C-alpha positions in Angstrom: 170.5 -113.6 -15.5 168.4 -116.5 -14.4 170.6 -117.1 -11.2 170.0 -113.4 -10.3 166.1 -113.9 -10.9 165.9 -117.0 -9.0 168.0 -115.6 -5.9 165.6 -112.3 -5.8 162.1 -114.1 -6.1 160.7 -111.9 -3.4 161.5 -108.9 -5.4 159.9 -110.5 -8.5 156.6 -110.9 -6.6 156.7 -107.2 -5.2 157.3 -105.9 -8.7 154.4 -108.0 -10.1 152.2 -106.8 -7.1 153.0 -103.2 -7.9 152.5 -103.6 -11.7 149.2 -105.2 -11.1 148.1 -102.4 -8.9 149.1 -99.9 -11.4 147.1 -101.7 -14.1 144.1 -101.7 -11.8 144.5 -98.1 -11.1 144.1 -97.3 -14.7 141.4 -99.6 -15.7 139.3 -100.3 -12.4 137.9 -103.5 -13.8 138.4 -105.4 -10.7 140.6 -108.2 -12.4 144.4 -107.4 -11.8 143.7 -106.4 -8.1 143.1 -110.2 -7.4 146.5 -111.1 -9.0 148.1 -108.2 -6.8 146.6 -109.9 -3.7 147.9 -113.3 -4.8 151.5 -111.8 -5.1 151.3 -110.7 -1.4 151.8 -114.2 0.3 154.1 -115.2 -2.4 156.7 -112.7 -1.5 157.0 -114.5 1.8 156.6 -118.0 0.2 159.3 -117.3 -2.1 161.9 -116.8 0.8 161.3 -120.6 1.4 163.2 -123.1 -0.8 160.0 -123.8 -2.8 160.4 -124.0 -6.7 159.4 -121.2 -8.8 157.0 -123.5 -10.7 155.1 -124.2 -7.6 155.1 -120.7 -6.6 153.8 -119.7 -10.1 151.1 -122.6 -9.6 150.1 -121.1 -6.3 149.9 -117.6 -7.8 147.6 -118.8 -10.7 145.5 -120.8 -8.2 144.9 -118.0 -5.7 144.2 -115.4 -8.7 141.6 -117.8 -10.4 140.0 -118.7 -7.2 139.7 -114.8 -6.2 138.4 -114.0 -9.6 135.8 -116.6 -9.6 134.5 -116.3 -6.2 135.2 -112.9 -5.0 134.8 -110.6 -8.2 131.2 -111.0 -8.7 130.6 -110.0 -5.1 132.9 -107.1 -5.3 131.3 -105.7 -8.8 127.9 -106.0 -7.3 128.8 -104.1 -4.1 130.9 -101.5 -5.8 128.5 -101.1 -8.8 131.5 -101.2 -11.3 130.4 -100.5 -14.8 127.1 -98.9 -13.8 127.7 -95.2 -14.4 124.0 -93.9 -14.6 123.5 -90.1 -14.6 120.4 -88.0 -14.4 120.1 -88.0 -18.1 119.2 -91.5 -18.1 116.0 -90.4 -16.1 114.9 -87.8 -19.1 113.1 -90.4 -21.4 109.4 -89.9 -21.1 109.5 -86.5 -19.5 107.4 -83.6 -21.1 109.3 -80.6 -22.6 108.2 -77.3 -24.2 109.8 -76.3 -27.4 111.6 -72.9 -27.2 113.2 -72.7 -30.6 111.3 -74.2 -33.5 112.6 -77.6 -34.9 112.9 -78.2 -38.6 113.8 -81.6 -40.5 117.4 -80.5 -41.1 118.1 -78.2 -38.0 118.2 -78.7 -34.4 115.9 -76.8 -32.1 115.8 -76.1 -28.5 113.5 -77.5 -25.6 113.0 -76.7 -22.0 112.7 -79.4 -19.4 110.5 -79.2 -16.2 113.6 -78.1 -14.2 114.3 -75.4 -16.5 117.3 -76.6 -18.3 117.4 -75.8 -22.0 118.7 -78.5 -24.4 119.2 -79.0 -28.1 116.4 -81.2 -29.6 115.7 -83.0 -32.8 112.4 -84.7 -33.8 112.2 -88.3 -33.7 110.2 -88.6 -36.8 112.0 -85.7 -38.5 108.8 -83.4 -38.7 108.9 -79.7 -38.1 107.7 -78.6 -34.6 106.7 -75.1 -33.7 107.9 -73.1 -30.6 105.5 -73.3 -27.7 104.5 -77.0 -28.5 104.6 -79.8 -25.8 106.4 -82.9 -26.7 107.9 -85.9 -25.0 111.4 -87.1 -24.8 111.9 -90.3 -26.4 115.7 -90.8 -25.9 119.0 -88.9 -25.4 121.9 -89.0 -28.2 124.9 -87.3 -26.6 123.7 -83.8 -25.7 120.8 -83.7 -27.8 117.2 -84.8 -26.8 115.3 -86.8 -29.3 111.6 -85.8 -29.1 108.4 -87.4 -30.3 106.5 -84.9 -32.3 103.0 -86.7 -32.2 102.8 -86.3 -28.5 99.4 -84.8 -27.1 99.3 -83.5 -23.8 
């Protein structure tokens, strides 16, 4: 088995390259992509008489080098991990209460762009229909509004 493995090292590196690409496709964390890139030259290096331990050393060296020096740049340029949506911009916006809010029941508010959201009071006070309030935060699909806001 080991003889088969050692006689087919280029295929080992190709399989590792494909495996790393598959993992990267599911995670998109920009970590295994560098390992897959390190596998590419090793496919050709494996055709030489270089020992496997040195190939493995080169693989680790290239992967670590690319992780340290190129990943931060790629993360910054691709903005990985920053999935901001328009909901993040709602905090601080004024809303009109269209369905009264009570301490143990959600109400509804209307934003400036006409979208109606379910809402709760930040301090758990009852708010009447027609009052103007301010969005404090967003919890899932519910707005948390400040009831002591005076417009």
